[in-house]
DSSP file (Angstrom, degrees, kcal/mol; ACC not computed):
  #  RESIDUE AA STRUCTURE BP1 BP2  ACC     N-H-->O    O-->H-N    N-H-->O    O-->H-N    TCO  KAPPA ALPHA  PHI   PSI    X-CA   Y-CA   Z-CA
    1    1 A X    >>        0   0    0      0, 0.0     4,-1.7     0, 0.0     3,-0.6   0.000 360.0 360.0 360.0 -49.9    3.6   39.4    4.0
    2    2 A X  H 3>  +     0   0    0      1,-0.2     4,-2.2     2,-0.2     5,-0.2   0.853 360.0  53.8 -55.0 -42.1    3.4   37.9    7.5
    3    3 A X  H 3> S+     0   0    0      1,-0.2     4,-1.7     2,-0.2    -1,-0.2   0.825 107.4  51.2 -68.1 -31.1    2.3   41.3    9.0
    4    4 A X  H <> S+     0   0    0     -3,-0.6     4,-2.6     2,-0.2    -1,-0.2   0.864 109.4  49.2 -69.7 -38.7   -0.5   41.4    6.6
    5    5 A X  H  X S+     0   0    0     -4,-1.7     4,-2.4     2,-0.2     5,-0.2   0.887 112.2  48.2 -66.6 -40.3   -1.7   38.0    7.4
    6    6 A X  H  X S+     0   0    0     -4,-2.2     4,-1.9     2,-0.2    -2,-0.2   0.897 112.4  49.4 -66.8 -39.8   -1.6   38.8   11.2
    7    7 A X  H  X S+     0   0    0     -4,-1.7     4,-3.1     2,-0.2     5,-0.3   0.926 110.2  52.1 -62.3 -50.4   -3.5   42.0   10.5
    8    8 A X  H  X S+     0   0    0     -4,-2.6     4,-2.9     1,-0.2    -2,-0.2   0.974 113.4  41.7 -57.0 -56.1   -6.1   40.1    8.5
    9    9 A X  H  X S+     0   0    0     -4,-2.4     4,-2.3     1,-0.2    -1,-0.2   0.837 112.5  55.2 -62.5 -30.7   -6.8   37.5   11.2
   10   10 A X  H  X S+     0   0    0     -4,-1.9     4,-1.9    -5,-0.2    -1,-0.2   0.912 110.4  44.4 -68.1 -42.9   -6.7   40.1   13.8
   11   11 A X  H  X S+     0   0    0     -4,-3.1     4,-2.5     2,-0.2     5,-0.2   0.926 112.1  54.8 -64.9 -42.1   -9.5   42.1   12.0
   12   12 A X  H  X S+     0   0    0     -4,-2.9     4,-2.4    -5,-0.3    -2,-0.2   0.939 108.5  47.3 -56.7 -47.9  -11.4   38.9   11.4
   13   13 A X  H  X S+     0   0    0     -4,-2.3     4,-1.2     1,-0.2    -1,-0.2   0.862 110.8  51.5 -60.3 -40.6  -11.4   38.1   15.0
   14   14 A X  H  X S+     0   0    0     -4,-1.9     4,-0.8     1,-0.2    -1,-0.2   0.862 111.5  47.4 -64.0 -40.9  -12.5   41.6   15.9
   15   15 A X  H  X S+     0   0    0     -4,-2.5     4,-0.8     1,-0.2     3,-0.4   0.867 109.1  52.9 -69.4 -40.3  -15.4   41.4   13.5
   16   16 A X  H  < S+     0   0    0     -4,-2.4    -1,-0.2     1,-0.2    -2,-0.2   0.760 104.8  57.0 -70.4 -23.2  -16.5   37.9   14.7
   17   17 A X  H  < S+     0   0    0     -4,-1.2    -1,-0.2     1,-0.2    -2,-0.2   0.812 105.7  50.5 -73.3 -26.7  -16.6   39.3   18.3
   18   18 A X  H  < S+     0   0    0     -4,-0.8    -2,-0.2    -3,-0.4    -1,-0.2   0.641  91.9 104.6 -81.6 -16.7  -19.1   42.0   17.2
   19   19 A X  S  < S-     0   0    0     -4,-0.8     2,-0.7     1,-0.1    -3,-0.0  -0.252  71.2-128.2 -67.5 148.6  -21.4   39.4   15.5
   20   20 A X        -     0   0    0      2,-0.0     2,-0.2     0, 0.0    -1,-0.1  -0.899  24.5-153.7-101.8 119.3  -24.6   38.4   17.0
   21   21 A X        -     0   0    0     -2,-0.7     2,-0.3     2,-0.2     4,-0.1  -0.565  20.2-122.8 -89.0 144.0  -24.9   34.6   17.2
   22   22 A X  S    S+     0   0    0     -2,-0.2    13,-0.3     2,-0.1    14,-0.3   0.115  86.4  69.1 -80.9  26.3  -28.2   32.8   17.1
   23   23 A X  S    S-     0   0    0     -2,-0.3     2,-0.5    12,-0.1    -2,-0.2  -0.974  85.5-107.3-140.8 159.2  -27.6   31.0   20.4
   24   24 A X    >   -     0   0    0      8,-0.3     3,-1.1    -2,-0.3    -2,-0.1  -0.726  22.2-148.0 -82.8 120.6  -27.2   31.8   24.1
   25   25 A X  T 3  S+     0   0    0     -2,-0.5    -1,-0.1     1,-0.2     7,-0.1   0.748  97.0  59.4 -63.2 -19.3  -23.5   31.6   25.2
   26   26 A X  T 3  S+     0   0    0      6,-0.1    -1,-0.2     2,-0.0     2,-0.1   0.775  90.0  85.8 -80.9 -22.1  -24.7   30.4   28.7
   27   27 A X    <   -     0   0    0     -3,-1.1     2,-0.3     5,-0.1    -4,-0.0  -0.431  64.0-159.2 -81.0 155.0  -26.5   27.4   27.3
   28   28 A X    >   +     0   0    0     -2,-0.1     3,-0.6     4,-0.0     4,-0.2  -0.904  45.9   6.1-132.2 156.9  -24.6   24.1   26.7
   29   29 A X  G >  S-     0   0    0     -2,-0.3     3,-1.1     1,-0.2     4,-0.3  -0.373 118.8 -21.0  75.0-151.3  -25.2   21.0   24.5
   30   30 A X  G >  S+     0   0    0      1,-0.3     3,-1.6     2,-0.2    -1,-0.2   0.819 128.2  67.7 -68.8 -34.5  -28.1   20.6   22.0
   31   31 A X  G X  S+     0   0    0     -3,-0.6     3,-1.3     1,-0.3    -1,-0.3   0.733  88.0  69.4 -59.7 -22.6  -30.2   23.4   23.7
   32   32 A X  G <  S+     0   0    0     -3,-1.1    -8,-0.3     1,-0.3     3,-0.3   0.839 102.1  43.9 -58.9 -35.5  -27.6   25.9   22.5
   33   33 A X  G <> S+     0   0    0     -3,-1.6     4,-2.7    -4,-0.3    -1,-0.3   0.053  76.5 117.6 -97.6  16.4  -28.6   25.4   19.0
   34   34 A X  H <> S+     0   0    0     -3,-1.3     4,-2.8     1,-0.2     5,-0.2   0.890  76.4  48.0 -62.8 -43.0  -32.4   25.4   19.4
   35   35 A X  H  > S+     0   0    0    -13,-0.3     4,-2.5    -3,-0.3     5,-0.2   0.921 112.6  49.3 -63.6 -43.0  -33.1   28.5   17.3
   36   36 A X  H  > S+     0   0    0    -14,-0.3     4,-1.9     2,-0.2    -2,-0.2   0.905 112.8  46.8 -63.4 -40.2  -30.9   27.2   14.5
   37   37 A X  H  X S+     0   0    0     -4,-2.7     4,-2.4     2,-0.2    -2,-0.2   0.962 112.4  51.3 -64.0 -47.9  -32.6   23.7   14.5
   38   38 A X  H  X S+     0   0    0     -4,-2.8     4,-2.0     1,-0.2    -2,-0.2   0.879 110.4  46.5 -50.9 -47.0  -35.9   25.3   14.6
   39   39 A X  H  X S+     0   0    0     -4,-2.5     4,-2.1     2,-0.2    -1,-0.2   0.874 110.9  53.5 -65.6 -37.3  -35.2   27.5   11.7
   40   40 A X  H  X S+     0   0    0     -4,-1.9     4,-2.6    -5,-0.2    -2,-0.2   0.899 107.7  50.8 -67.0 -39.2  -33.8   24.6    9.7
   41   41 A X  H  X S+     0   0    0     -4,-2.4     4,-2.6     2,-0.2     5,-0.2   0.889 107.1  53.4 -62.1 -39.8  -36.9   22.6   10.3
   42   42 A X  H  X S+     0   0    0     -4,-2.0     4,-2.2     2,-0.2    -2,-0.2   0.941 110.8  47.4 -58.9 -47.2  -39.1   25.4    9.1
   43   43 A X  H  X S+     0   0    0     -4,-2.1     4,-2.7     2,-0.2     5,-0.2   0.961 113.1  48.3 -58.8 -54.1  -37.1   25.6    5.9
   44   44 A X  H  X S+     0   0    0     -4,-2.6     4,-2.0     1,-0.2    -2,-0.2   0.932 112.1  47.8 -55.1 -50.3  -37.2   21.8    5.4
   45   45 A X  H  X S+     0   0    0     -4,-2.6     4,-2.1     1,-0.2    -1,-0.2   0.850 111.8  50.5 -61.1 -38.3  -40.9   21.6    5.9
   46   46 A X  H  X S+     0   0    0     -4,-2.2     4,-2.4    -5,-0.2    -1,-0.2   0.883 110.2  49.9 -66.5 -39.3  -41.6   24.5    3.5
   47   47 A X  H  X S+     0   0    0     -4,-2.7     4,-2.0     2,-0.2    -2,-0.2   0.857 111.2  49.1 -70.3 -30.1  -39.4   22.9    0.8
   48   48 A X  H  X S+     0   0    0     -4,-2.0     4,-2.8    -5,-0.2    -2,-0.2   0.932 113.5  47.0 -72.2 -43.6  -41.4   19.5    1.2
   49   49 A X  H  X S+     0   0    0     -4,-2.1     4,-2.6     1,-0.2    -2,-0.2   0.926 115.2  45.6 -60.7 -43.4  -44.7   21.4    1.0
   50   50 A X  H  X S+     0   0    0     -4,-2.4     4,-2.4     1,-0.2    -1,-0.2   0.864 112.8  49.6 -75.0 -31.2  -43.6   23.3   -2.0
   51   51 A X  H  X S+     0   0    0     -4,-2.0     4,-2.2     2,-0.2    -2,-0.2   0.926 111.1  51.1 -66.3 -45.1  -42.1   20.2   -3.7
   52   52 A X  H  X S+     0   0    0     -4,-2.8     4,-2.9     2,-0.2     5,-0.2   0.955 112.0  47.3 -52.6 -58.1  -45.5   18.4   -3.0
   53   53 A X  H  X S+     0   0    0     -4,-2.6     4,-2.4     1,-0.2    -2,-0.2   0.889 111.7  48.8 -51.4 -49.4  -47.4   21.3   -4.6
   54   54 A X  H  X S+     0   0    0     -4,-2.4     4,-2.6     1,-0.2    -1,-0.2   0.879 112.7  48.2 -65.8 -39.3  -45.3   21.5   -7.6
   55   55 A X  H  X S+     0   0    0     -4,-2.2     4,-2.4     2,-0.2    -2,-0.2   0.890 110.0  51.7 -71.4 -39.5  -45.5   17.7   -8.2
   56   56 A X  H  X S+     0   0    0     -4,-2.9     4,-2.7    -5,-0.2    -2,-0.2   0.934 113.7  44.3 -61.8 -46.5  -49.2   17.7   -7.8
   57   57 A X  H  X S+     0   0    0     -4,-2.4     4,-3.1    -5,-0.2     5,-0.3   0.930 112.8  51.7 -62.8 -44.0  -49.5   20.6  -10.4
   58   58 A X  H  X S+     0   0    0     -4,-2.6     4,-2.5     1,-0.2     5,-0.2   0.935 111.6  47.2 -53.2 -49.5  -47.1   18.9  -12.7
   59   59 A X  H  X S+     0   0    0     -4,-2.4     4,-1.9     2,-0.2    -2,-0.2   0.933 113.7  47.5 -55.5 -53.8  -49.1   15.7  -12.5
   60   60 A X  H  X S+     0   0    0     -4,-2.7     4,-2.4     1,-0.2    -2,-0.2   0.921 114.8  45.2 -50.8 -55.9  -52.4   17.5  -13.1
   61   61 A X  H  X S+     0   0    0     -4,-3.1     4,-2.2     1,-0.2    -1,-0.2   0.839 111.8  51.1 -65.6 -31.5  -51.1   19.4  -16.1
   62   62 A X  H  X S+     0   0    0     -4,-2.5     4,-2.0    -5,-0.3    -1,-0.2   0.834 111.4  48.6 -74.5 -31.7  -49.4   16.5  -17.6
   63   63 A X  H  X S+     0   0    0     -4,-1.9     4,-2.1    -5,-0.2    -2,-0.2   0.867 112.9  49.1 -72.0 -36.0  -52.6   14.4  -17.3
   64   64 A X  H  X S+     0   0    0     -4,-2.4     4,-2.0     2,-0.2    -2,-0.2   0.898 113.6  44.0 -69.4 -41.5  -54.6   17.3  -18.9
   65   65 A X  H  X S+     0   0    0     -4,-2.2     4,-2.1     2,-0.2    -2,-0.2   0.915 112.8  53.4 -70.7 -42.9  -52.2   17.8  -21.8
   66   66 A X  H  X S+     0   0    0     -4,-2.0     4,-0.7     1,-0.2    -2,-0.2   0.894 110.2  47.0 -56.8 -43.3  -52.1   14.0  -22.3
   67   67 A X  H  < S+     0   0    0     -4,-2.1     3,-0.3     1,-0.2    -1,-0.2   0.868 113.4  48.5 -67.9 -35.8  -55.9   13.8  -22.5
   68   68 A X  H  < S+     0   0    0     -4,-2.0    -2,-0.2     1,-0.2    -1,-0.2   0.856 113.2  47.4 -65.8 -37.0  -56.1   16.8  -24.9
   69   69 A X  H  <        0   0    0     -4,-2.1    -1,-0.2     1,-0.2    -2,-0.2   0.491 360.0 360.0 -92.0  -7.0  -53.4   15.4  -27.2
   70   70 A X     <        0   0    0     -4,-0.7    -1,-0.2    -3,-0.3    -2,-0.1   0.474 360.0 360.0 -64.1 360.0  -54.7   11.8  -27.4
């Protein structure tokens, strides 16, 4: 059982070394994660825009249906 666990972690380490990480290993500090932060900001802005659009459409449709059913 211990041998299987060692083999597993050895294989995990090997695969992680093959991975392409989204930062430059020579950079240090916050600059290292610039691509990750930029991508996260794009997702957050897109979510806010989509939420605003859906809320606006929901408000308009609710008003229209309310006006028609009065």
